[in-house]
N, C-alpha and C positions, 0 to 999 in steps of 0.2 A: 727672629720673628716667630711668634707662635703659629703653628700650623693652622690656617683658617679653614682647612678641609678635614675636620675631625673624623669624618666617616670614610675618608679616602685612604685606603690601606694598600701599601705596596706589596701585594701578594700576586706574583707571577703576572704582572701587567694588568690585573683586574682593577678597575677603578674603585669599586667598592662592593660590599655585599649588603643589600638592603633595598628598600623600595622607595625611599625618599632621601634626597641629598640636598642640603641647604648650602648654597654657594654664596660666599662673600669674601671680600679681601682682595689681595693683590699678589700673593706669593705662590710658588709652585712646589709640587712634591715630585720627587724622582721615583720612577718605577723601574726596577732593575730586571734586565733580561737574563734568562738562564744561560745565554750563550755569550755573556761578557759585555753586552751592550747596555744601553739605558734609554728609556723613554721619559720625557719630562713634561709635566703639565705646564702649559704656557702661563706666563704672568698675565692674567686677564681679570678685569674687575667687572663683576655682574652685580646688579642691585641686590642688596641684602634681602635674604628671604626667597631668592629665586629657587624654584624647586624643579628637580628633574624627577618626574614620576616614572618609575621603571618597575618591571616585574622580575628582573633577573640581573645578576652581575654582568652578563653578556650584553644586555640591552643598555646598561649604564656605560659600558665601554663604547658601544655604538654612538650613544648620544654625545659622549665626551669627544669622540673623534669628529662627528659632524659639526659640533659647536666650536671646534678649534681649541678645546681645552687641553688636548694632548699635542705634543710637539711631533707631529707627523707631517712629512712633506706630501706633495701631490702624488708622487709615485707610490708612497706607502699607503696613502688613503685609497688609491685605486686597488692595491693588493688587498687591503682590508675589505673593501666592498666586494672584491672578487672571491672572497672566501677565507682569507687568512685572518679570522676574527680573533684569534689568540695573538696578542701583540708580540709575544715571544717568537712567533713564527715568521715575523717580518725579517727580511735580510738585514744584517748589520750594515751600517753606512760605510762600507768599504769604498774607497775611491782609488782607482776606477772600479766600476761594476763590470765584471768579466763574463765571458760565455759560460765559464764554470758556475758562476753565481746564478746566471740565468737558468741553467739546467737544474740547479738545486731548487730554485723557486718554482719552476714548472713542475718538478716532481711533487712538491708540497701541494700545489694547486690541484694536480690530478688525483690526489688522495681525498680531496674534499667533494662532497656531493654538490651537484649543480642545480641550484634552485632557479626559478624564473627571475627572482630579484637579482641573483648573482650572475646570470647568463651574460648580459651585456658587458658589465665591467670585466668579467672573466675573458670575454673575447678581446677586449681592449688590452688587458694585461698580457694575454698570450701573444698578441701582435707585437707589443713592445719588447717582450722577452725574445721573441723569434728574430726581431731586428738585431738584437745584440748577438745572437747566435750567428747571424749572417754577416754582420758588418764588423764585429769585434768589440772590444772593451770600450766603455763610454763613461764619462764623468757623471756624478750624481746630478750636477747642474743640467747636463744635457738630457738626462732622463726626465727631469722635471719639465724641461722645455718640450720634449716629445709628447708628454702627457697633455700639455696645453693645446696641442693640435686638435685633440678631440673636442675641446671647447670652442676653439676658433672656427672650426668647420661645422660645429653642431652635428657631430657624427652619431648616427643611429644604427641599430641592427634589427633584423627580424628575429623574433623569439620563436621557439618551437610551438607556442600556442597561437601563432598567427598575428601577434601584435608587434608594432614597432616600438622600440624603447631606446632611450638615450644611453650611449655607451659608457659615459663617465660615471653616472650614478645609478643606472638601471631603472630610472623612473619610466613608467609606461606613457606612451604618447597617443597612439591611435590604433584601431583595429584595421587589419588588411583583409585576411581571409584565412580559412583553414589551410594548414600546410599539407601539401601532397607531393609525392614523388612524380616528377614530370621532366622529360628530356634530360635525364641523368643527374638531377639535383632535386633537393627539397625546396619547393617554391610555394609562395602565396601570391597569386597574380604575377606581377612583374618583379617581385622581390624574391631574393634567394637566401636561404639559411647559410650563414658563414661569410656573407659579404657585408661591407661597410657602405653606408649611404650618408651623403651630406645634405643637411636640411637648412644650410646657412641662408639661402636666398628665398626662403618661404615655401620652397618645393623640395621634394627629395630627388636627388640624382645620385648616380653611382659615384663612389669615391675611388681614386686611383691608389697606387701603392704608397704614395706620400699622404694619403687621406685628403687630397684636394678634390673638389667637385669636378666631375668630368662633363664637358660640354655635350649637349644632346637633349633630346626631349625629356621633360620631367616625368618621373614615375608616378608621383602623387603629390597633392598639396599637403602642407603641414597644417593640420586643423585640430581644434579642440574636440575631444571625444568624451562625451559624458560617461561612457561605460568604463573609462579607465579607473574611476574611483573604485567600482566594484572589483575590477580585475586586479587592482593593486593589493586587495585583501588576500588574494590567492598566491602572492609572490613567494611564500615559503615552501610551496610544493615542489617536488622534483621536476625539473624541466623535461626529462626524458619521457615522462608520462604523456606529454603532449604529442610525442612522435609515435606513440603506440599504434594509433589507427593507421597512419601513413605507412608504417613498417609492416603492418598486417597485410597491406595490399601487395607487398613484395614477398612475404612468406605466407602463402595461403595454406600450407600444410607443413607439418614437422618434416625436417629433412635430415638425412644421415649421410648424404653424398655431397661432393663438391658441386656437382651439377645443380643441386637444389639451391645453391647459394648464388647462382649466376645473375639473378635479378637484383641482388643487393649492391650497394656502392662498392666499387672495386677496392677502395682502401680498407673498408670493413672486412671484406673477404680475405684480403692479404693479411690483415691483423689476426683474424680468427685462425686461419690456417698456418700462421707463423708459430703458433703454440700448439704442438701436438697434444699436450695434456689438456689444454682448454678445449680443443676441437673434439676430443674424446668425450668430455663432459657435455659439450653443446649437443652432440649427437644423441645423447640419452635424455635430453630435456623434452618436455611436452611442447606443443605448438605455442601455447601462451608464454611459457618460460623462454622459448627461443625468441619470440617477438620482443619480449621485455628486455632481454639481454642485448639484442640487436639495437633496440632503441637507446638503451643506456650507453653502449659503446659508441654508437654514432654521435650522440650528443656530446660525449666526452671528447671525441676527435674533432668535431666541428668547433666547439667552444674554445679549445686550447690550440688547435693546429689550423683552424680555418677551413677545413675540408674533410669530407669522408671519401672523396674521389681520389684516385691515384693512377699514375701511369708507370709502367715498367720501364726503367732506364738503367743504364750502366753507371756506376759510381765514377765520377771524374774528380780530379784534384785541381786546385787552383795553381799549384806549383808542381814541378817535376818531382817524382817520387813514387814509391810503390804503394802508399796508403794515403787516404784522406780521412780527416777527423770530422765526423758528421753526427748530428743528433739521431739516435736510433730509438724508435718506439717499439715497445714490446708488451706482451700480455702474459700475466701469470696464469697458472692452472686455475686459480680462483676467480679470474676475470679482472684483476687489478691492472690498470695501465701504469707503465713506468717509462722513463726516458733516461738515456745516458749518452754522453759523447764518447764514441769509441773510434778507433782507427779501423777503417774498412779497406780491403785491397781495392785499388783502382781497377776498374773493369768488371767488378762483380755486379751482377744483376740484382736489382732491388725494386720494390714498389715505393715510389716517391709521392708523398701527399702533395696535391696541387692547390695549396691554400695561401700563397703569398710568401713573405720573407721567411728565411730559416726553415724551409720545408724539411720535415722529418722523413726518414726512410724506414721501411719495414723489411727486415731480412727474413728470408725463409729458413727455418730451422728443421733439421732432419731428425726424426725420432729413430734411434738405433733399433728399436723393436718393430718399427713399421716396415711393411713390405715395400720393395723398390717400386717407384712409379713406372708406368708403362713407357717404353721407348718412344720418343717423339719421331715424327716422320722426317724432320729436317733440323735446321739450326739457324740462329740469328746471325746476320752478317751485315756488312755495309750495304746501304740501299742502292748506291750508285745512281741516284736520281735527284733531280731538282724539281721543286714544286712551289706553287703559290702558298702564301701564309694560310689562307682558308682551307686549302686542300690538306696542308700539313696538320692543321688543328683537327680536321675531321678524321684523318687517318689515325691520329693518336687517340681520338675518342673511341674509335672502333677497336683498335688493336690493344690499347692500354700500354703501348710501348712507344719509345721515341721514334719519330719518323726518319731519323738518321739511319735507322737499321731496318732491314727487311727480313722476312722469314724465307729461307731458301730450302728447297727440296731437291735432292739429287746433285748437289754441289753448291758452293758458295758464290758462284758467278755464272753468267751465261757461257763463258768460255769453258767452264768445268761441266757444262751440261745441266746446270741448275735452273730451276723455274722459280720465279719470285712471287711471293705472296706478301700482303701487307701485314699479316700477323698470324699467330697461332695461339688459340685461347680456348680453354675448356674442351680440348679435343677437336676443335674446329679450325680449319684453314680459312683465313679471312681475307677479303679484298674490299677496299673502301673506295667508293666513287662519290666525291664530295659535291657541293653545290656548283652549278655552272653548266650543266649538261642539258637542262630542260629546253633551252632555246635552240637546240640543235636538232630537235625532232618536230615533225608536223603534228597537227591535231589528230591525224590518223595513227600517230605513234611511229610512223616510218621516219627514218633519218632523212634530213634535208639533203638535197642532191650533192651539195659541196661536202657534206659530212659523211655521206654513205661510203665513199671509196677511201676515206681516210680514217677518221676516228671510229666510225662504226665497224669498219673492216678490222681495225686494230683490236677492238673489243672481242670480236669473234675469234681472231687468232690467239689472243691472250687466254680466252676461256678454253679453247681447244688444247693449248699447251698445258694449262693447269689440270684439266681432266685427264689428259694422256699421262702426265707425270705421276699422278696419285692412283692411277688405275691399279687395283690389286692391293692397295694399302688399307682400304676400308676406312678412309678418313673423309668426313663430309667437308664440302666447300660451301661457304656462304659469301655472297656479294652483298654488302650493305650500301644502300644508295640514299643520298640525302634528300632527293626530291622525288615525290610520288610519281610524277609524270615520267621522270627518267626511269624509275624502277619498272613501271608498266612497259615502257618502250624497250628496255633491255630484256624483259621476259619475252616480249614478242620477237625481238631479234634472235634470241636463243631458240625459240620454237621454230622459226623459219629456217634456221641453220642446223636443226637437229642436234642441238647441244643439250645434253642431259647430265645430271650429276652435280649441278650447281643450284643452290637455293638463293633466289634474289629477294632481299628483304628491304623494305622502306624503313630507314632509321633516320629521323630528322637530326640535323646538326644542332648541337647545344647552342 
């Protein structure tokens, strides 16, 4: 049959070069991939004279994909929308799709700029690829089924510009508010950057790890927003620009010290400091350049890995052995993100991104030319303590470390003469007092009678032990308290018992 697509040229998966394409007939044309695969135009009949008005070959490819003229499945279409707009970059249809394939695709996505249009499908693609990293190889058919969950649950995400958009195609839904850093995350009202939301029931609710709607009060109604038309016109701009203002609140002046980074998301700090060469460049940047870089890296981490927050944990293996193969995120001297699956010794401490399945880790790298870090006052060891789930969450929020471990000074147990802290971070010894203490104090901030000789007395003893143990070490101690009322009560308790050397800080739970 004569090719009915005379302007359709098989040149590296570009559909055509030109501004007008007349479509008629029923046959297809194969476009060959430079990596040994092939993409084929579907057999599709459109009315004679149908025109695709485009301004570039790239736009013709986009129209062909969206109209179903190219033989791409739902997973490939999602990757295309996420930023792999050169069809040669789509993964070959190997069956099964392996964790190694997932790492390769993640690497390609991280090389692409993140626009507002691409942000939602990039988040969806990152989630699917991380599922493969966590659960193992999967058939192509199963990948397509997993993509369908986003449509079934009508999954949306918060973009950095404060708008909700649908995860599958990136289309804008409605305005929420400006994004700001609050309680340890980038938020717009009750929505959080990096989270998925289900709009299936006509209201937005949190989605769980399987993308199912979580029971609970709705976060907002799904409604038509007239402003989305204007906002959609801005979809080609870089998404990280929208985080510039929020990041500026955290970096109020240029910094050349690690202490100056302490207000930034923990995962971002771990990433920057993991690359001595990049950290050296970052220190020499102006304030505006540092804010721009922080916003760019944060956007890249959130959109691909689901979070910019992290907790310090030890690497554990699913099976007995000396090493575990895990996805490791790294940063080049030029600021390029990269990921690779490597074998890491079990027991090694690393920063683990807390953003859902297939969490990446960030390893600290030592610069041979850098001076040795100052000696720490103690070391991490088993906590030897049980606690409630909410107390555990709060302790990990404050310490940035697994609650299974504690920071011991003077020995790794009480038998060895050690004194336990909940963490050590940025040169500070940390103690965390989570939610649940406020009802144990009177309006006068005095402990209730039944609590005075038990819990309150224990706090005084604990504080004295900690102060006595670090005396002469010149290491500050901070107690972080989830409830303001409790923080005020503990300050009063310390004053009345002549305890000094501990700063009590009200830090709300996330």
